[in-house]
BALOBA-1460 file (C-alpha; in Angstrom, 3 decimals):
// residues 363
<rec num="1" residu="m" x="20.465" y="-58.556" z="23.657"/>
<rec num="2" residu="n" x="22.490" y="-60.408" z="26.754"/>
<rec num="3" residu="n" x="20.589" y="-58.816" z="30.303"/>
<rec num="4" residu="k" x="23.630" y="-58.103" z="31.722"/>
<rec num="5" residu="y" x="23.704" y="-54.603" z="29.694"/>
<rec num="6" residu="k" x="21.539" y="-51.426" z="31.718"/>
<rec num="7" residu="v" x="20.519" y="-48.351" z="29.649"/>
<rec num="8" residu="t" x="19.741" y="-45.609" z="32.357"/>
<rec num="9" residu="v" x="18.923" y="-41.693" z="32.261"/>
<rec num="10" residu="i" x="20.731" y="-38.962" z="33.267"/>
<rec num="11" residu="d" x="18.173" y="-35.716" z="32.422"/>
<rec num="12" residu="s" x="19.722" y="-33.057" z="35.194"/>
<rec num="13" residu="l" x="22.923" y="-31.054" z="36.313"/>
<rec num="14" residu="s" x="22.890" y="-31.824" z="39.120"/>
<rec num="15" residu="e" x="22.585" y="-35.786" z="38.393"/>
<rec num="16" residu="w" x="25.571" y="-35.024" z="35.145"/>
<rec num="17" residu="e" x="27.498" y="-33.680" z="37.842"/>
<rec num="18" residu="k" x="27.621" y="-36.894" z="40.174"/>
<rec num="19" residu="i" x="29.657" y="-38.766" z="37.009"/>
<rec num="20" residu="a" x="31.978" y="-36.028" z="35.827"/>
<rec num="21" residu="r" x="35.346" y="-38.538" z="36.952"/>
<rec num="22" residu="e" x="33.574" y="-41.932" z="35.925"/>
<rec num="23" residu="w" x="32.752" y="-39.720" z="32.428"/>
<rec num="24" residu="d" x="36.233" y="-38.788" z="30.764"/>
<rec num="25" residu="e" x="37.376" y="-42.911" z="32.700"/>
<rec num="26" residu="v" x="35.213" y="-43.750" z="29.909"/>
<rec num="27" residu="l" x="36.099" y="-41.289" z="26.802"/>
<rec num="28" residu="c" x="39.736" y="-42.068" z="27.524"/>
<rec num="29" residu="q" x="39.535" y="-45.226" z="27.070"/>
<rec num="30" residu="s" x="37.187" y="-44.929" z="24.079"/>
<rec num="31" residu="s" x="38.578" y="-45.404" z="20.017"/>
<rec num="32" residu="s" x="36.194" y="-41.318" z="19.925"/>
<rec num="33" residu="n" x="38.529" y="-39.235" z="22.118"/>
<rec num="34" residu="s" x="38.065" y="-35.846" z="22.163"/>
<rec num="35" residu="v" x="38.663" y="-32.722" z="24.239"/>
<rec num="36" residu="f" x="35.118" y="-32.366" z="22.680"/>
<rec num="37" residu="l" x="33.742" y="-34.797" z="24.208"/>
<rec num="38" residu="t" x="34.708" y="-34.490" z="28.135"/>
<rec num="39" residu="w" x="32.934" y="-33.963" z="30.723"/>
<rec num="40" residu="e" x="34.362" y="-30.748" z="31.496"/>
<rec num="41" residu="w" x="33.568" y="-29.192" z="27.863"/>
<rec num="42" residu="l" x="30.166" y="-30.406" z="27.507"/>
<rec num="43" residu="y" x="29.521" y="-30.030" z="31.433"/>
<rec num="44" residu="t" x="29.948" y="-26.599" z="30.005"/>
<rec num="45" residu="w" x="28.764" y="-26.139" z="27.691"/>
<rec num="46" residu="a" x="25.194" y="-26.873" z="29.530"/>
<rec num="47" residu="e" x="25.662" y="-24.722" z="31.985"/>
<rec num="48" residu="c" x="26.056" y="-21.380" z="29.415"/>
<rec num="49" residu="f" x="23.533" y="-22.196" z="26.782"/>
<rec num="50" residu="p" x="20.004" y="-23.509" z="28.744"/>
<rec num="51" residu="e" x="17.269" y="-23.407" z="26.632"/>
<rec num="52" residu="e" x="13.928" y="-24.045" z="27.165"/>
<rec num="53" residu="k" x="12.919" y="-25.862" z="24.295"/>
<rec num="54" residu="r" x="16.073" y="-27.852" z="25.607"/>
<rec num="55" residu="r" x="16.649" y="-30.922" z="27.827"/>
<rec num="56" residu="l" x="19.307" y="-33.813" z="29.277"/>
<rec num="57" residu="f" x="18.742" y="-37.241" z="27.719"/>
<rec num="58" residu="i" x="22.173" y="-38.914" z="28.112"/>
<rec num="59" residu="l" x="21.974" y="-42.135" z="28.309"/>
<rec num="60" residu="l" x="24.958" y="-44.273" z="30.303"/>
<rec num="61" residu="v" x="25.050" y="-47.679" z="29.427"/>
<rec num="62" residu="h" x="26.729" y="-49.942" z="32.629"/>
<rec num="63" residu="m" x="27.267" y="-53.224" z="32.080"/>
<rec num="64" residu="g" x="26.759" y="-54.751" z="36.248"/>
<rec num="65" residu="d" x="27.894" y="-51.864" z="37.882"/>
<rec num="66" residu="e" x="30.333" y="-50.948" z="35.147"/>
<rec num="67" residu="l" x="29.594" y="-47.787" z="32.782"/>
<rec num="68" residu="v" x="31.109" y="-48.965" z="29.590"/>
<rec num="69" residu="g" x="28.682" y="-46.117" z="27.415"/>
<rec num="70" residu="i" x="27.740" y="-42.856" z="26.611"/>
<rec num="71" residu="a" x="25.855" y="-41.002" z="24.227"/>
<rec num="72" residu="p" x="25.675" y="-37.350" z="25.658"/>
<rec num="73" residu="w" x="22.458" y="-35.916" z="23.920"/>
<rec num="74" residu="c" x="19.477" y="-33.495" z="24.280"/>
<rec num="75" residu="i" x="16.037" y="-33.722" z="23.586"/>
<rec num="76" residu="r" x="14.758" y="-30.234" z="21.510"/>
<rec num="77" residu="h" x="11.702" y="-29.569" z="20.703"/>
<rec num="78" residu="t" x="11.618" y="-27.534" z="17.797"/>
<rec num="79" residu="q" x="9.719" y="-27.636" z="14.565"/>
<rec num="80" residu="s" x="10.116" y="-29.036" z="10.763"/>
<rec num="81" residu="r" x="7.472" y="-26.222" z="8.812"/>
<rec num="82" residu="f" x="4.907" y="-25.610" z="11.297"/>
<rec num="83" residu="i" x="5.506" y="-29.485" z="12.310"/>
<rec num="84" residu="p" x="6.841" y="-29.793" z="16.013"/>
<rec num="85" residu="l" x="9.466" y="-31.734" z="17.132"/>
<rec num="86" residu="k" x="11.043" y="-33.600" z="19.587"/>
<rec num="87" residu="q" x="14.596" y="-35.165" z="17.819"/>
<rec num="88" residu="i" x="17.612" y="-35.751" z="19.950"/>
<rec num="89" residu="e" x="20.985" y="-33.547" z="19.053"/>
<rec num="90" residu="f" x="24.304" y="-33.890" z="20.346"/>
<rec num="91" residu="l" x="25.139" y="-31.217" z="23.430"/>
<rec num="92" residu="g" x="27.938" y="-29.268" z="22.884"/>
<rec num="93" residu="k" x="26.515" y="-28.184" z="18.755"/>
<rec num="94" residu="l" x="24.441" y="-25.231" z="19.166"/>
<rec num="95" residu="g" x="26.766" y="-21.873" z="20.314"/>
<rec num="96" residu="a" x="29.709" y="-23.974" z="20.444"/>
<rec num="97" residu="s" x="31.140" y="-25.625" z="17.011"/>
<rec num="98" residu="s" x="31.819" y="-28.322" z="18.244"/>
<rec num="99" residu="d" x="33.865" y="-30.898" z="16.370"/>
<rec num="100" residu="y" x="34.276" y="-35.048" z="16.831"/>
<rec num="101" residu="l" x="31.412" y="-35.107" z="18.831"/>
<rec num="102" residu="d" x="30.308" y="-39.000" z="19.421"/>
<rec num="103" residu="v" x="28.090" y="-42.106" z="21.429"/>
<rec num="104" residu="f" x="31.145" y="-43.209" z="22.875"/>
<rec num="105" residu="s" x="32.570" y="-46.643" z="24.924"/>
<rec num="106" residu="k" x="34.842" y="-48.482" z="25.970"/>
<rec num="107" residu="k" x="37.028" y="-50.136" z="23.889"/>
<rec num="108" residu="g" x="35.896" y="-53.330" z="22.706"/>
<rec num="109" residu="r" x="32.326" y="-52.913" z="23.841"/>
<rec num="110" residu="e" x="31.129" y="-50.326" z="20.740"/>
<rec num="111" residu="r" x="28.374" y="-52.998" z="19.708"/>
<rec num="112" residu="e" x="27.071" y="-53.869" z="22.468"/>
<rec num="113" residu="v" x="26.553" y="-50.360" z="23.714"/>
<rec num="114" residu="a" x="25.365" y="-48.957" z="20.241"/>
<rec num="115" residu="i" x="22.458" y="-52.272" z="20.179"/>
<rec num="116" residu="e" x="21.536" y="-51.503" z="23.558"/>
<rec num="117" residu="i" x="21.065" y="-47.932" z="22.521"/>
<rec num="118" residu="y" x="19.308" y="-48.731" z="19.308"/>
<rec num="119" residu="q" x="16.988" y="-50.997" z="21.937"/>
<rec num="120" residu="f" x="16.082" y="-48.544" z="24.237"/>
<rec num="121" residu="l" x="15.848" y="-45.950" z="22.037"/>
<rec num="122" residu="l" x="12.496" y="-47.966" z="20.149"/>
<rec num="123" residu="g" x="11.441" y="-49.934" z="23.444"/>
<rec num="124" residu="n" x="11.246" y="-47.728" z="27.277"/>
<rec num="125" residu="v" x="11.719" y="-44.038" z="25.589"/>
<rec num="126" residu="s" x="10.298" y="-44.217" z="22.130"/>
<rec num="127" residu="s" x="7.156" y="-41.528" z="23.847"/>
<rec num="128" residu="a" x="10.221" y="-39.438" z="24.037"/>
<rec num="129" residu="w" x="10.511" y="-38.474" z="20.816"/>
<rec num="130" residu="d" x="10.127" y="-38.473" z="17.188"/>
<rec num="131" residu="s" x="13.799" y="-38.253" z="15.360"/>
<rec num="132" residu="l" x="16.268" y="-38.215" z="15.768"/>
<rec num="133" residu="m" x="19.946" y="-35.529" z="14.534"/>
<rec num="134" residu="l" x="23.282" y="-36.345" z="15.075"/>
<rec num="135" residu="e" x="25.735" y="-33.955" z="13.297"/>
<rec num="136" residu="d" x="29.219" y="-35.139" z="11.748"/>
<rec num="137" residu="v" x="29.373" y="-37.394" z="13.361"/>
<rec num="138" residu="p" x="33.248" y="-38.761" z="12.345"/>
<rec num="139" residu="s" x="33.127" y="-41.209" z="9.482"/>
<rec num="140" residu="n" x="34.962" y="-43.945" z="11.148"/>
<rec num="141" residu="s" x="32.645" y="-43.477" z="14.381"/>
<rec num="142" residu="l" x="32.192" y="-47.348" z="15.990"/>
<rec num="143" residu="f" x="29.301" y="-46.263" z="17.141"/>
<rec num="144" residu="l" x="27.567" y="-44.764" z="14.023"/>
<rec num="145" residu="l" x="28.842" y="-47.821" z="12.435"/>
<rec num="146" residu="h" x="26.582" y="-50.936" z="15.079"/>
<rec num="147" residu="f" x="24.001" y="-48.210" z="14.830"/>
<rec num="148" residu="t" x="23.710" y="-48.171" z="11.315"/>
<rec num="149" residu="e" x="23.649" y="-51.850" z="10.634"/>
<rec num="150" residu="k" x="21.074" y="-51.576" z="13.536"/>
<rec num="151" residu="i" x="18.462" y="-50.255" z="11.864"/>
<rec num="152" residu="e" x="19.484" y="-52.059" z="7.980"/>
<rec num="153" residu="e" x="18.734" y="-55.183" z="9.944"/>
<rec num="154" residu="d" x="15.638" y="-54.496" z="11.100"/>
<rec num="155" residu="g" x="14.735" y="-53.465" z="7.893"/>
<rec num="156" residu="k" x="14.453" y="-49.752" z="8.425"/>
<rec num="157" residu="y" x="15.878" y="-46.438" z="6.632"/>
<rec num="158" residu="a" x="17.944" y="-43.880" z="8.496"/>
<rec num="159" residu="e" x="19.462" y="-41.471" z="6.500"/>
<rec num="160" residu="m" x="22.719" y="-40.496" z="6.241"/>
<rec num="161" residu="t" x="24.643" y="-37.099" z="4.929"/>
<rec num="162" residu="r" x="28.235" y="-35.492" z="4.262"/>
<rec num="163" residu="g" x="29.008" y="-33.688" z="7.351"/>
<rec num="164" residu="g" x="31.926" y="-31.727" z="7.713"/>
<rec num="165" residu="f" x="35.991" y="-31.342" z="6.928"/>
<rec num="166" residu="c" x="38.511" y="-31.010" z="9.247"/>
<rec num="167" residu="p" x="41.207" y="-30.914" z="7.345"/>
<rec num="168" residu="y" x="45.241" y="-31.628" z="10.113"/>
<rec num="169" residu="v" x="47.827" y="-31.662" z="10.000"/>
<rec num="170" residu="s" x="50.849" y="-35.140" z="11.789"/>
<rec num="171" residu="l" x="53.916" y="-32.633" z="12.990"/>
<rec num="172" residu="p" x="56.936" y="-33.876" z="12.516"/>
<rec num="173" residu="e" x="59.733" y="-33.754" z="15.540"/>
<rec num="174" residu="s" x="62.171" y="-30.799" z="13.887"/>
<rec num="175" residu="k" x="61.190" y="-27.552" z="13.439"/>
<rec num="176" residu="d" x="63.239" y="-27.925" z="9.879"/>
<rec num="177" residu="d" x="61.186" y="-30.547" z="9.073"/>
<rec num="178" residu="f" x="57.611" y="-28.889" z="9.134"/>
<rec num="179" residu="m" x="59.361" y="-26.589" z="7.464"/>
<rec num="180" residu="a" x="60.593" y="-28.713" z="3.913"/>
<rec num="181" residu="t" x="57.220" y="-29.882" z="3.538"/>
<rec num="182" residu="l" x="55.338" y="-26.636" z="3.067"/>
<rec num="183" residu="s" x="55.180" y="-25.686" z="-0.120"/>
<rec num="184" residu="q" x="58.071" y="-23.199" z="-1.927"/>
<rec num="185" residu="h" x="55.833" y="-20.443" z="-1.435"/>
<rec num="186" residu="r" x="54.264" y="-21.121" z="1.254"/>
<rec num="187" residu="r" x="57.782" y="-21.275" z="3.504"/>
<rec num="188" residu="g" x="59.178" y="-18.374" z="1.873"/>
<rec num="189" residu="q" x="55.674" y="-15.913" z="2.549"/>
<rec num="190" residu="y" x="55.831" y="-17.266" z="5.630"/>
<rec num="191" residu="r" x="60.035" y="-16.486" z="6.088"/>
<rec num="192" residu="r" x="58.386" y="-13.052" z="4.659"/>
<rec num="193" residu="d" x="55.999" y="-12.193" z="7.165"/>
<rec num="194" residu="q" x="58.575" y="-12.667" z="9.961"/>
<rec num="195" residu="k" x="61.567" y="-10.415" z="8.313"/>
<rec num="196" residu="i" x="59.141" y="-7.320" z="7.919"/>
<rec num="197" residu="l" x="57.071" y="-8.038" z="11.468"/>
<rec num="198" residu="q" x="60.815" y="-7.779" z="13.370"/>
<rec num="199" residu="s" x="62.407" y="-4.367" z="13.272"/>
<rec num="200" residu="p" x="60.603" y="-1.554" z="13.165"/>
<rec num="201" residu="h" x="57.296" y="-2.655" z="14.902"/>
<rec num="202" residu="n" x="59.280" y="-4.941" z="17.764"/>
<rec num="203" residu="v" x="57.027" y="-7.842" z="17.246"/>
<rec num="204" residu="t" x="56.476" y="-10.158" z="20.356"/>
<rec num="205" residu="h" x="54.804" y="-13.683" z="20.127"/>
<rec num="206" residu="q" x="53.562" y="-15.196" z="24.046"/>
<rec num="207" residu="s" x="52.002" y="-18.179" z="24.817"/>
<rec num="208" residu="f" x="50.363" y="-18.960" z="27.828"/>
<rec num="209" residu="t" x="48.880" y="-22.045" z="29.183"/>
<rec num="210" residu="g" x="47.824" y="-23.335" z="32.636"/>
<rec num="211" residu="k" x="47.023" y="-21.234" z="35.749"/>
<rec num="212" residu="q" x="49.326" y="-18.268" z="33.527"/>
<rec num="213" residu="i" x="45.414" y="-18.619" z="30.908"/>
<rec num="214" residu="e" x="42.831" y="-16.721" z="34.452"/>
<rec num="215" residu="p" x="44.756" y="-13.500" z="34.682"/>
<rec num="216" residu="i" x="44.456" y="-12.876" z="30.777"/>
<rec num="217" residu="l" x="41.610" y="-14.276" z="29.453"/>
<rec num="218" residu="d" x="39.199" y="-11.250" z="29.587"/>
<rec num="219" residu="d" x="41.644" y="-9.669" z="27.480"/>
<rec num="220" residu="f" x="41.301" y="-12.056" z="24.445"/>
<rec num="221" residu="v" x="37.307" y="-11.525" z="25.376"/>
<rec num="222" residu="s" x="37.642" y="-8.128" z="24.139"/>
<rec num="223" residu="f" x="40.027" y="-8.277" z="21.655"/>
<rec num="224" residu="f" x="38.048" y="-11.008" z="19.941"/>
<rec num="225" residu="s" x="35.220" y="-9.470" z="20.592"/>
<rec num="226" residu="d" x="35.897" y="-5.910" z="19.305"/>
<rec num="227" residu="k" x="37.975" y="-7.068" z="15.837"/>
<rec num="228" residu="k" x="35.217" y="-9.310" z="15.242"/>
<rec num="229" residu="g" x="32.709" y="-8.010" z="15.982"/>
<rec num="230" residu="y" x="31.077" y="-10.397" z="18.163"/>
<rec num="231" residu="t" x="28.808" y="-9.578" z="21.511"/>
<rec num="232" residu="n" x="27.309" y="-12.835" z="22.309"/>
<rec num="233" residu="e" x="28.396" y="-12.622" z="26.509"/>
<rec num="234" residu="s" x="26.913" y="-17.236" z="26.856"/>
<rec num="235" residu="f" x="29.639" y="-17.897" z="24.128"/>
<rec num="236" residu="f" x="31.205" y="-16.217" z="25.928"/>
<rec num="237" residu="s" x="30.387" y="-16.722" z="29.329"/>
<rec num="238" residu="f" x="31.469" y="-20.693" z="28.227"/>
<rec num="239" residu="i" x="35.459" y="-20.343" z="26.810"/>
<rec num="240" residu="k" x="36.117" y="-18.019" z="29.844"/>
<rec num="241" residu="r" x="34.631" y="-20.389" z="32.346"/>
<rec num="242" residu="f" x="36.446" y="-23.698" z="31.166"/>
<rec num="243" residu="a" x="39.582" y="-22.429" z="30.544"/>
<rec num="244" residu="l" x="39.347" y="-21.790" z="33.494"/>
<rec num="245" residu="k" x="37.563" y="-25.550" z="34.318"/>
<rec num="246" residu="s" x="40.744" y="-26.756" z="33.094"/>
<rec num="247" residu="v" x="43.575" y="-24.921" z="33.944"/>
<rec num="248" residu="e" x="45.159" y="-27.717" z="35.625"/>
<rec num="249" residu="n" x="44.672" y="-30.261" z="32.838"/>
<rec num="250" residu="r" x="46.343" y="-27.573" z="30.407"/>
<rec num="251" residu="w" x="43.907" y="-28.131" z="27.724"/>
<rec num="252" residu="v" x="43.654" y="-24.585" z="27.184"/>
<rec num="253" residu="q" x="46.142" y="-22.110" z="25.427"/>
<rec num="254" residu="i" x="45.888" y="-18.902" z="24.256"/>
<rec num="255" residu="d" x="48.537" y="-17.692" z="21.542"/>
<rec num="256" residu="m" x="49.095" y="-12.727" z="21.624"/>
<rec num="257" residu="l" x="51.406" y="-11.303" z="19.018"/>
<rec num="258" residu="t" x="51.605" y="-7.392" z="20.293"/>
<rec num="259" residu="s" x="53.650" y="-5.189" z="18.397"/>
<rec num="260" residu="n" x="55.115" y="-2.324" z="20.346"/>
<rec num="261" residu="a" x="52.369" y="-3.574" z="23.845"/>
<rec num="262" residu="s" x="49.804" y="-3.314" z="22.066"/>
<rec num="263" residu="k" x="47.852" y="-6.975" z="20.873"/>
<rec num="264" residu="i" x="47.888" y="-7.756" z="16.703"/>
<rec num="265" residu="a" x="46.402" y="-11.238" z="16.699"/>
<rec num="266" residu="c" x="45.380" y="-13.814" z="19.380"/>
<rec num="267" residu="f" x="44.615" y="-17.293" z="18.770"/>
<rec num="268" residu="y" x="42.231" y="-19.286" z="21.586"/>
<rec num="269" residu="q" x="43.457" y="-23.409" z="21.117"/>
<rec num="270" residu="l" x="42.624" y="-26.419" z="23.087"/>
<rec num="271" residu="r" x="44.637" y="-29.013" z="23.711"/>
<rec num="272" residu="y" x="44.240" y="-32.131" z="24.009"/>
<rec num="273" residu="q" x="46.295" y="-36.348" z="24.066"/>
<rec num="274" residu="g" x="49.057" y="-34.436" z="21.585"/>
<rec num="275" residu="t" x="46.747" y="-33.182" z="19.901"/>
<rec num="276" residu="v" x="46.409" y="-29.216" z="19.758"/>
<rec num="277" residu="f" x="42.907" y="-27.894" z="18.500"/>
<rec num="278" residu="g" x="42.925" y="-24.808" z="16.389"/>
<rec num="279" residu="y" x="39.458" y="-23.090" z="18.115"/>
<rec num="280" residu="l" x="39.302" y="-18.737" z="17.624"/>
<rec num="281" residu="m" x="41.635" y="-16.093" z="15.972"/>
<rec num="282" residu="a" x="41.070" y="-12.515" z="16.488"/>
<rec num="283" residu="t" x="43.497" y="-10.399" z="14.313"/>
<rec num="284" residu="d" x="44.298" y="-6.663" z="13.421"/>
<rec num="285" residu="k" x="43.693" y="-5.830" z="9.735"/>
<rec num="286" residu="s" x="44.850" y="-3.171" z="9.970"/>
<rec num="287" residu="f" x="48.043" y="-3.376" z="11.161"/>
<rec num="288" residu="n" x="49.923" y="-3.975" z="8.161"/>
<rec num="289" residu="s" x="48.808" y="-4.644" z="5.275"/>
<rec num="290" residu="k" x="51.679" y="-5.988" z="3.315"/>
<rec num="291" residu="v" x="51.637" y="-9.138" z="6.633"/>
<rec num="292" residu="s" x="49.359" y="-11.992" z="7.743"/>
<rec num="293" residu="v" x="49.022" y="-11.497" z="11.227"/>
<rec num="294" residu="g" x="47.082" y="-14.576" z="11.533"/>
<rec num="295" residu="n" x="49.377" y="-16.918" z="9.054"/>
<rec num="296" residu="l" x="52.064" y="-15.671" z="11.360"/>
<rec num="297" residu="l" x="51.060" y="-16.520" z="14.128"/>
<rec num="298" residu="l" x="49.913" y="-19.507" z="12.960"/>
<rec num="299" residu="g" x="53.023" y="-20.856" z="11.541"/>
<rec num="300" residu="l" x="54.499" y="-20.079" z="15.450"/>
<rec num="301" residu="c" x="51.870" y="-21.799" z="17.299"/>
<rec num="302" residu="l" x="52.890" y="-25.027" z="14.493"/>
<rec num="303" residu="e" x="56.859" y="-24.287" z="15.600"/>
<rec num="304" residu="n" x="55.665" y="-24.403" z="18.905"/>
<rec num="305" residu="s" x="53.628" y="-27.895" z="18.720"/>
<rec num="306" residu="i" x="56.999" y="-29.085" z="17.734"/>
<rec num="307" residu="s" x="59.134" y="-28.405" z="19.866"/>
<rec num="308" residu="e" x="56.564" y="-29.605" z="22.667"/>
<rec num="309" residu="k" x="56.228" y="-32.835" z="20.681"/>
<rec num="310" residu="m" x="52.523" y="-32.512" z="20.047"/>
<rec num="311" residu="s" x="52.086" y="-34.862" z="17.446"/>
<rec num="312" residu="v" x="49.068" y="-33.889" z="15.801"/>
<rec num="313" residu="y" x="47.908" y="-30.163" z="14.459"/>
<rec num="314" residu="d" x="43.730" y="-29.541" z="13.381"/>
<rec num="315" residu="f" x="42.407" y="-27.115" z="12.039"/>
<rec num="316" residu="l" x="38.312" y="-28.300" z="12.879"/>
<rec num="317" residu="k" x="36.072" y="-27.906" z="10.807"/>
<rec num="318" residu="g" x="36.459" y="-25.721" z="7.389"/>
<rec num="319" residu="t" x="37.175" y="-25.513" z="3.977"/>
<rec num="320" residu="d" x="38.934" y="-22.056" z="4.412"/>
<rec num="321" residu="a" x="41.601" y="-21.938" z="1.798"/>
<rec num="322" residu="y" x="44.543" y="-20.671" z="5.084"/>
<rec num="323" residu="k" x="44.184" y="-24.236" z="6.194"/>
<rec num="324" residu="f" x="45.197" y="-25.751" z="2.851"/>
<rec num="325" residu="h" x="48.511" y="-23.487" z="3.291"/>
<rec num="326" residu="w" x="49.721" y="-25.727" z="6.335"/>
<rec num="327" residu="t" x="47.930" y="-29.176" z="6.231"/>
<rec num="328" residu="n" x="48.688" y="-32.467" z="5.028"/>
<rec num="329" residu="g" x="45.178" y="-34.459" z="5.995"/>
<rec num="330" residu="g" x="41.598" y="-34.079" z="7.399"/>
<rec num="331" residu="r" x="39.472" y="-36.172" z="8.981"/>
<rec num="332" residu="s" x="35.640" y="-36.056" z="7.056"/>
<rec num="333" residu="s" x="32.214" y="-36.437" z="8.990"/>
<rec num="334" residu="l" x="28.279" y="-37.939" z="8.381"/>
<rec num="335" residu="n" x="25.127" y="-37.072" z="9.817"/>
<rec num="336" residu="l" x="22.685" y="-39.453" z="10.485"/>
<rec num="337" residu="f" x="19.287" y="-38.660" z="10.402"/>
<rec num="338" residu="f" x="16.524" y="-40.908" z="11.942"/>
<rec num="339" residu="c" x="13.046" y="-41.209" z="13.166"/>
<rec num="340" residu="q" x="10.338" y="-43.116" z="14.506"/>
<rec num="341" residu="r" x="7.606" y="-43.878" z="12.572"/>
<rec num="342" residu="n" x="4.421" y="-41.736" z="13.948"/>
<rec num="343" residu="i" x="3.238" y="-38.691" z="12.596"/>
<rec num="344" residu="p" x="5.132" y="-35.930" z="13.511"/>
<rec num="345" residu="a" x="8.726" y="-37.613" z="11.821"/>
<rec num="346" residu="l" x="6.968" y="-38.591" z="8.664"/>
<rec num="347" residu="l" x="5.674" y="-35.379" z="8.450"/>
<rec num="348" residu="t" x="9.277" y="-34.161" z="8.124"/>
<rec num="349" residu="v" x="10.160" y="-37.130" z="5.884"/>
<rec num="350" residu="m" x="7.955" y="-36.128" z="3.373"/>
<rec num="351" residu="g" x="8.938" y="-32.606" z="3.407"/>
<rec num="352" residu="k" x="11.779" y="-33.609" z="3.356"/>
<rec num="353" residu="f" x="11.735" y="-35.947" z="0.010"/>
<rec num="354" residu="l" x="9.271" y="-33.038" z="-1.588"/>
<rec num="355" residu="k" x="11.929" y="-30.641" z="-1.037"/>
<rec num="356" residu="y" x="14.590" y="-33.069" z="-2.898"/>
<rec num="357" residu="l" x="11.987" y="-33.811" z="-6.031"/>
<rec num="358" residu="a" x="11.638" y="-29.656" z="-5.835"/>
<rec num="359" residu="k" x="15.384" y="-29.408" z="-6.734"/>
<rec num="360" residu="c" x="15.131" y="-32.476" z="-9.661"/>
<rec num="361" residu="i" x="12.707" y="-31.208" z="-11.284"/>
<rec num="362" residu="l" x="14.566" y="-27.529" z="-10.876"/>
<rec num="363" residu="k" x="17.889" y="-28.595" z="-11.768"/>
């Protein structure tokens, strides 16, 4: 490989913080550009979900002095069937349910970056890890394409399995055009819900973003925790910190439905490069049994996104039935498992094989 490329490792928050601007610049010039890969999202995640058994393992690929590729990884010390294992994983996965995670490169450098990372893993730092488990990589990932091609070229084995599915809707130019794309049942139900909640419930829809977010963050967390019965303080700290870090970029949007000044539904969404991502929703299920306030709020958010000329509304990973009432497309992902030829990794592979064999026998 051309020696003008160089791979280095970042393993501390202090070093990672220094490249915040370069990180986002590379991401914006990549085909993997997503809010879940921004420095702000992943750095905030690392701050809020510290773990003794995990250490940063971020790979930077430079071409001369130019940063051209980044692998946003960590190494987690785990066990597979009581076998100690040092496993490479994506940052941002555990606890935050980040989607569209990938190794990203400046356009045109994807193949070189993938090969440099492959050679670095099996050469310079081969003793640092046993297995590589990359979950929910977009199926169109160029890193995945070139990395697995190199594995096959070298006669090595990697396991590829089906990952998740993210439904989305491509937004038209007008609300009328959007309504025309819905089924007659969905369109009718949405209109009926709107009429039922007009009077005497006095329902109000409000949308907050930018500097409007800060005063309502605690209200959202309180409502979400109460209605979902969820009390993970690390997670709540994460979504609040990210919202505050991204105020200037307006990457967070919170929508609320209130009835006579009482909250009945809240929705935490992410906005990035013309796409809105539906991330967290909580509703008061006791409010009105005749109406799905969640679907009503979702419809209103879709209408607002069209008004703001957003191009896509992404429902993120999951096959919940309500998502498919609104969507007209989707993106699939793949899981990649790759390991070295050492005892912990080989025992793990053997365990996987025995598990599959047992399933086949039982069937």
